[in-house]
TISEMAR-12142 format. One line per 10 residues: number of its first residue (from 1); for each residue x, y, z of C-alpha. Coordinates in pm, whole numbers, plus 50000, padded with zeros to 5 digits. Each point is the difference from the previous one (the first is absolute). Last residue first. Example, Ala and Ser with C-alpha at 12.3 -4.5 7.8 and 13.67 -1.06 7.14 Angstrom:
2
2	51367:49894:50714 ~ 49863:49656:50066
END
This chain:
529
529	51155:55142:45731 ~ 49861:50346:50092 ~ 50257:50275:50035 ~ 50146:50062:50337 ~ 49900:50307:50209 ~ 50294:50239:50025 ~ 50303:49961:50223 ~ 50118:50229:50281 ~ 49782:49831:50260 ~ 50134:49653:49932
519	49738:49805:49817 ~ 49750:49744:50120 ~ 49807:49760:49784 ~ 49682:49835:50128 ~ 49930:49641:50100 ~ 49663:49973:50170 ~ 49885:49706:50208 ~ 49689:49791:49952 ~ 49824:49842:50301 ~ 50122:49667:50131
509	50021:49625:49932 ~ 49953:49934:49628 ~ 50229:50284:49896 ~ 49994:50330:49812 ~ 50273:50256:49938 ~ 49851:50306:49830 ~ 50217:50226:49784 ~ 50056:50376:50017 ~ 50130:50191:49697 ~ 49691:50110:49810
499	49797:49976:50321 ~ 50200:50291:50142 ~ 50107:50012:50361 ~ 50366:50081:49926 ~ 50174:49992:50339 ~ 50265:50271:50024 ~ 50319:49919:50187 ~ 50212:50200:50239 ~ 50011:49700:50235 ~ 49775:50169:50257
489	49769:50093:49711 ~ 49963:49634:49910 ~ 49908:49913:50358 ~ 49744:50282:50011 ~ 49838:49880:49677 ~ 49993:49647:50141 ~ 49813:50111:50312 ~ 49749:50183:49783 ~ 49950:49695:49776 ~ 49945:49753:50282
479	49659:49879:49877 ~ 50160:49929:49661 ~ 50230:49735:50147 ~ 50355:50063:49884 ~ 50275:49922:49750 ~ 50211:50300:49893 ~ 50202:49987:49679 ~ 50348:50122:49905 ~ 50158:49961:49655 ~ 50377:50013:49962
469	50273:50219:50146 ~ 49995:49878:50361 ~ 50248:50192:50212 ~ 49739:50203:50189 ~ 49796:49685:50070 ~ 50302:49812:50134 ~ 50122:50294:50204 ~ 49655:50044:50155 ~ 49978:49626:50071 ~ 50341:50000:50170
459	49906:50304:50210 ~ 49674:49834:50107 ~ 50178:49678:50098 ~ 50269:50189:50190 ~ 49747:50191:50207 ~ 49989:50379:49987 ~ 49807:50135:49702 ~ 49665:49840:50084 ~ 49712:50191:49840 ~ 49884:49700:49800
449	49979:49782:50309 ~ 50206:49687:50057 ~ 49860:49687:50166 ~ 49625:50064:49984 ~ 50013:50131:49647 ~ 50170:50248:49767 ~ 50293:49963:49761 ~ 49921:49636:49934 ~ 50256:49901:49735 ~ 49935:49742:49729
439	50278:49902:49759 ~ 49906:49903:49643 ~ 50222:49743:49829 ~ 49781:49709:50109 ~ 49717:50112:49771 ~ 49675:50042:50197 ~ 49787:49712:50128 ~ 50215:49926:50305 ~ 49941:50360:50123 ~ 49621:49974:50033
429	50007:49846:50350 ~ 50200:50298:50131 ~ 49691:50220:50009 ~ 49892:50046:50363 ~ 49826:50337:50041 ~ 50183:50251:50221 ~ 50093:50260:49742 ~ 50279:50011:49747 ~ 50170:49760:49763 ~ 50262:50096:49741
419	50063:49815:49675 ~ 50334:50029:49824 ~ 50046:49958:49624 ~ 50315:49980:49785 ~ 50004:49619:49970 ~ 49623:50016:49952 ~ 50052:50180:49666 ~ 49633:50059:49913 ~ 49750:49879:50254 ~ 49739:49730:49952
409	49717:50022:50252 ~ 49985:49746:50284 ~ 49692:49779:50008 ~ 50036:49817:50331 ~ 49903:49644:50085 ~ 50042:49854:50347 ~ 49860:49662:50106 ~ 49944:49923:49634 ~ 49655:49963:49850 ~ 49690:49903:50195
399	50050:49925:50368 ~ 49727:50242:50113 ~ 50061:50274:50256 ~ 49969:50031:50377 ~ 49960:50357:50132 ~ 49648:49935:50125 ~ 50123:49745:50253 ~ 49904:50202:50307 ~ 50007:49798:50320 ~ 49787:49980:50313
389	50066:49758:50286 ~ 49769:50034:50302 ~ 49850:49653:49956 ~ 50351:49855:49998 ~ 50093:50162:50330 ~ 49679:49873:50161 ~ 50065:49648:49869 ~ 50356:50009:50135 ~ 49879:50116:50342 ~ 49718:49743:50018
379	50228:49718:49883 ~ 50255:50085:50268 ~ 49735:50032:50272 ~ 49853:49659:49910 ~ 50342:49833:49983 ~ 50096:50134:50343 ~ 49661:49892:50132 ~ 50062:49642:49885 ~ 50351:50016:50143 ~ 49868:50080:50351
369	50101:50337:50143 ~ 50328:50134:50143 ~ 50068:50232:49705 ~ 50322:49929:49810 ~ 49808:49830:49717 ~ 49825:50335:49943 ~ 50337:50163:49929 ~ 50114:49714:49776 ~ 49681:50021:49791 ~ 50040:50377:49966
359	50363:49952:49897 ~ 49895:49752:49732 ~ 49728:50237:49872 ~ 50248:50294:50006 ~ 50268:49840:49783 ~ 49848:50135:49677 ~ 49954:50346:50156 ~ 50364:49985:50110 ~ 50111:49932:49642 ~ 49766:50281:49883
349	50160:50271:50216 ~ 50203:50147:49713 ~ 49669:50046:49821 ~ 49880:50217:50286 ~ 50245:50286:49975 ~ 50102:50126:50347 ~ 50366:49963:49890 ~ 50278:50044:50259 ~ 49870:50026:50358 ~ 49672:49819:49941
339	50175:49726:49803 ~ 50249:49957:50285 ~ 49704:49990:50240 ~ 49838:49723:49796 ~ 50319:49797:49956 ~ 50077:50014:50371 ~ 49649:49893:50102 ~ 49974:49721:49744 ~ 50344:49857:50081 ~ 49929:50013:50374
329	49678:49802:49952 ~ 50181:49754:49771 ~ 50283:49941:50250 ~ 49761:49958:50292 ~ 49814:49734:49801 ~ 50321:49818:49903 ~ 50145:50014:50352 ~ 49683:49838:50129 ~ 49769:50193:50229 ~ 50015:49871:50356
319	49745:49740:50107 ~ 49718:50095:50235 ~ 49917:49706:50225 ~ 50092:50168:50328 ~ 49790:50308:49936 ~ 50182:50292:50156 ~ 50084:50151:49660 ~ 49632:50042:49913 ~ 49999:50378:50022 ~ 50339:50016:49826
309	49881:49779:49717 ~ 49680:50200:49957 ~ 50196:50326:49993 ~ 50242:49862:49741 ~ 49707:49876:49793 ~ 49846:50347:50008 ~ 50334:50144:49889 ~ 49998:49762:49698 ~ 49628:50026:49922 ~ 49967:50372:49940
299	50272:50024:49735 ~ 49896:49660:49861 ~ 49645:50120:49947 ~ 50125:50326:49846 ~ 50239:49817:49766 ~ 49726:49769:49875 ~ 49742:50279:49959 ~ 50015:50064:49625 ~ 49834:50269:49792 ~ 50081:50128:49652
289	50039:50325:49805 ~ 50334:50070:49834 ~ 50246:50283:50069 ~ 50115:49829:50316 ~ 50073:50046:50370 ~ 49733:50246:50120 ~ 49825:49938:49670 ~ 49882:49671:50148 ~ 49749:50170:50231 ~ 49840:49802:50284
279	50270:49733:50007 ~ 50266:50266:49945 ~ 49893:50201:50303 ~ 49949:49707:50237 ~ 50335:49850:49900 ~ 50159:50343:50066 ~ 49885:50029:50360 ~ 50346:50046:50153 ~ 50117:50198:49697 ~ 49700:50231:50025
269	50067:50048:50370 ~ 50366:50078:49933 ~ 49906:50261:49742 ~ 49991:50068:49626 ~ 50024:49639:49887 ~ 50215:49969:49683 ~ 49804:49923:49685 ~ 50151:50251:49757 ~ 50350:49996:50153 ~ 50157:49799:49713
259	50356:49929:50106 ~ 50276:50169:49801 ~ 50238:49978:50300 ~ 50148:50346:49946 ~ 50334:50142:49890 ~ 49883:50138:49664 ~ 50117:49809:49695 ~ 50299:49936:49776 ~ 50247:50104:50268 ~ 49936:49673:50180
249	49973:50068:50373 ~ 50011:49639:50122 ~ 49793:50044:50318 ~ 49748:50269:49897 ~ 50008:49820:49667 ~ 49824:49714:50173 ~ 49800:49925:49685 ~ 50097:50130:49654 ~ 50204:49790:49945 ~ 50049:49697:50226
239	50372:49948:49933 ~ 50064:50378:50030 ~ 50330:50132:49860 ~ 49824:50095:49677 ~ 50101:49792:49703 ~ 50260:49778:50165 ~ 49773:49943:50298 ~ 49697:49937:49780 ~ 50186:49734:49802 ~ 50134:49846:50321
229	49649:49986:50146 ~ 49882:49832:49683 ~ 50267:49729:50006 ~ 49952:49955:50375 ~ 49625:49943:49981 ~ 49972:49622:49991 ~ 50323:49894:50173 ~ 50038:50325:50194 ~ 49654:49985:50155 ~ 50032:49628:50066
219	50333:50053:50180 ~ 49862:50287:50208 ~ 49701:49786:50091 ~ 50227:49713:50103 ~ 50193:50233:50229 ~ 49672:50132:50140 ~ 49880:49645:50075 ~ 50327:49927:50176 ~ 49975:50323:50200 ~ 49640:49928:50103
209	50091:49654:50124 ~ 50311:50130:50180 ~ 49802:50275:50171 ~ 49748:49750:50133 ~ 50266:49757:50119 ~ 50192:50282:50166 ~ 49690:50120:50185 ~ 49941:49647:50130 ~ 49723:49788:49857 ~ 49638:50027:49896
199	49937:50145:49659 ~ 49912:50369:50003 ~ 50329:50116:49846 ~ 49914:49796:49693 ~ 49706:50235:49952 ~ 50235:50288:49922 ~ 50168:49818:49713 ~ 49668:49881:49860 ~ 49837:50343:50026 ~ 50301:50172:49846
189	49967:49764:49704 ~ 49632:50098:49993 ~ 50077:50372:49996 ~ 50259:49941:49726 ~ 49728:49872:49764 ~ 49963:50358:49869 ~ 50341:49961:49835 ~ 49870:49763:49734 ~ 50236:49753:49828 ~ 50288:50062:50240
179	49761:49976:50295 ~ 49886:49654:49886 ~ 50363:49889:49965 ~ 50065:50118:50356 ~ 49705:49795:50129 ~ 50126:49690:49822 ~ 50355:50058:50128 ~ 49871:50047:50355 ~ 49809:49674:49997 ~ 50309:49820:49869
169	50226:50159:50260 ~ 49755:49921:50281 ~ 49961:49639:49893 ~ 50374:49956:49956 ~ 50063:50121:50354 ~ 49748:49751:50137 ~ 49729:50139:50227 ~ 50050:49927:50365 ~ 49792:50060:50312 ~ 50111:49657:50126
159	49697:49954:50226 ~ 49752:50008:49713 ~ 50160:49689:49849 ~ 50038:50080:49635 ~ 49784:49913:49699 ~ 49743:50268:50081 ~ 50270:50266:50003 ~ 50131:49886:49661 ~ 49649:50000:49856 ~ 49946:50354:50126
149	50333:50128:49864 ~ 49963:49844:49655 ~ 49637:50105:49966 ~ 50074:50361:50098 ~ 50291:50018:49753 ~ 49780:49861:49722 ~ 49740:50262:50087 ~ 50260:50276:49972 ~ 50130:49873:49666 ~ 49650:49964:49857
139	49891:50349:50108 ~ 50104:50168:49673 ~ 49746:49781:49820 ~ 49714:50198:50165 ~ 50120:50358:49947 ~ 50115:49917:49647 ~ 49857:50313:49827 ~ 49920:49767:49709 ~ 49651:49936:50147 ~ 49865:49651:49932
129	49840:49980:50344 ~ 50038:50358:50126 ~ 49629:50071:50061 ~ 49979:49683:50204 ~ 50297:50082:50221 ~ 49886:50346:50107 ~ 49637:49904:50044 ~ 50058:49678:50191 ~ 49942:49688:49795 ~ 50359:49874:50006
119	50002:49978:50379 ~ 49675:49798:49986 ~ 50189:49743:49792 ~ 50288:49965:50245 ~ 49790:49994:50317 ~ 49759:49745:49849 ~ 50286:49779:49879 ~ 50150:50001:50349 ~ 49661:49918:50154 ~ 49951:49704:49766
109	50354:49872:50046 ~ 49969:50032:50378 ~ 49673:49806:49993 ~ 50167:49718:49807 ~ 50311:49999:50220 ~ 49804:49979:50327 ~ 50217:50152:50272 ~ 49909:50362:49928 ~ 50228:50274:50131 ~ 50050:50183:49666
99	50373:50055:49939 ~ 50121:49774:49720 ~ 49663:49972:49823 ~ 49974:50380:49996 ~ 50350:50038:49855 ~ 49923:49743:49732 ~ 49676:50182:49917 ~ 50174:50337:49990 ~ 50262:49853:49767 ~ 49731:49855:49773
89	49813:50333:49991 ~ 50321:50171:49887 ~ 50030:49739:49724 ~ 49645:50080:49891 ~ 50087:50369:49976 ~ 50287:49904:49769 ~ 49755:49790:49798 ~ 49784:50311:49951 ~ 50302:50192:49866 ~ 50074:49720:49755
79	49639:49960:49891 ~ 49974:50374:49942 ~ 50313:49997:49788 ~ 49869:49706:49798 ~ 49677:50195:49946 ~ 50190:50250:49783 ~ 50105:49740:49745 ~ 50363:49892:49968 ~ 50343:50130:49895 ~ 50010:50347:50157
69	49738:49891:50253 ~ 50231:49742:50155 ~ 50319:50205:49981 ~ 49851:50304:50172 ~ 49827:49784:50264 ~ 50325:49823:50084 ~ 50214:50320:49999 ~ 49803:50205:50253 ~ 50166:49856:50312 ~ 50345:50061:49849
59	49951:50373:49931 ~ 50168:50133:50320 ~ 49853:50349:50039 ~ 50178:50299:49844 ~ 49724:50121:49770 ~ 49769:49946:50297 ~ 50058:50353:50130 ~ 49845:50160:49685 ~ 49958:49744:49722 ~ 50180:50210:49737
49	50274:50110:50243 ~ 50261:50012:49721 ~ 50022:49778:49690 ~ 50350:49924:49875 ~ 50113:49976:50363 ~ 49888:49636:50018 ~ 49873:49916:49652 ~ 50179:49667:49958 ~ 49725:49833:49796 ~ 49927:49711:50239
39	50007:50228:50304 ~ 49793:50276:49841 ~ 49736:49754:49886 ~ 49995:49848:50350 ~ 49941:50352:50140 ~ 49736:50118:49750 ~ 49725:49745:50059 ~ 50012:49993:50380 ~ 50083:50377:50007 ~ 49743:50280:49958
29	49702:49876:49804 ~ 50005:49694:50226 ~ 50004:50216:50312 ~ 49704:50208:49887 ~ 49774:49712:49900 ~ 50035:49669:49814 ~ 49784:49702:50089 ~ 49861:49767:49736 ~ 49682:49818:50088 ~ 49844:49852:50314
19	49940:49665:49829 ~ 50367:49971:49900 ~ 50114:50080:50352 ~ 49757:49746:50145 ~ 50131:49730:49763 ~ 50359:50067:50108 ~ 49872:49993:50357 ~ 49859:49651:49955 ~ 50310:49869:49824 ~ 50234:50140:50267
9	49781:49850:50278 ~ 49933:49657:49850 ~ 50351:49861:50034 ~ 50033:50085:50370 ~ 49642:49892:50071 ~ 50058:49664:49834 ~ 50321:49948:50198 ~ 49814:50068:50326 ~ 49722:49757:49908
END
């Protein structure tokens, strides 16, 4: 039965992703399609800041989807991304089976499968099944690390308080590899390392466990992300460009962290009650509309369980929480508060949302009540959470045609042409459909603003534009025309908004873009081709 569930999960979620439809969205327009193209076509530095901050993200996690849909039908990409979600569900199920305190193997399998599947049907997770943003697949390394540690603990005599050195190094390397592929996973790696300090044992034993895991994590980070970090270091002096530039002080950019402050709580009380806020109003932590109560239930349940345990501590028959359960509770708490301190963006919390049903079941199992009542309370809580789920799938598209198809206009002398990007709209997805000889430079955006004359990246772009002797065009979203006009003016350029010269760039995934010529202020309007 367990083997059947393991094999069925990726297939089932691949089918779900196909049924839901093709997912693209802001992030996809920005980097998951462009970055692997740039890597495989050696465009690092040839194009500049075209995908805003994400231009400099490690492209490895986006390569499989890019390759699959470049050679196969669009639905194949959806099936792949859905299967990745199914693999995450498998790991959660294995973790649940390893830690749930149920003596009957058949019942434990059923409850573990329930926790895993329900975790995938929370609002955040469900709306990202088949999503190329990779928030779900990115958690595979962390979940594998959790499984390895928990199974190792369960295999040992509880009195030894030992976890094998190799186990900790392997778990750490998997977590570090996950961070290398997507930096937002770092909060969960921190959660694992911090939770190891909560295992029973002497202070030195706890510190040693955490240190070994951290050493493995550093190794995994360097093994998978070292090549990219080295490239960024040589280019800018910051191996995580643009992030943490307040630490590395690359001259290319401003000395700031480049974190998105849009969803940061505005007070300590708001931060303390944040799960209440974002359960009632998803726009507190997201630009999309949804509702999910799994995190809120867990947020209330864990301290309540602690109070119940303390109140019942004098009961002679109350067993202590297992190392594995304590470890997972500590992991969840540390990861959540790290997320709260650094991101406050809900989709980076999806791995914890997916684990929430298991953690809820473990919390209720810690109550000093009969097992039948524990099961009843768990089912009631999970059913309530599921009934409250609301998702918006209106942005899903059909699988007809290619995954990405762009009609790029023909340009004379592409080897002497440069295309500038301006505004905040994500547009990098169109670049692979233009002639390879054309460089793309985003002179205005979230990373570098058009009026910037100070940072090294802005100065380099200004020199590059000033020294270009061929044709110049501006690519932009029509709704941002005024912003683009200002950006052009800041570069001493004149944007020619004339339908005789402007072209329309259309695609099968987003609204049309405009491609209009720009001339240096001293030049006259170009003649029509």
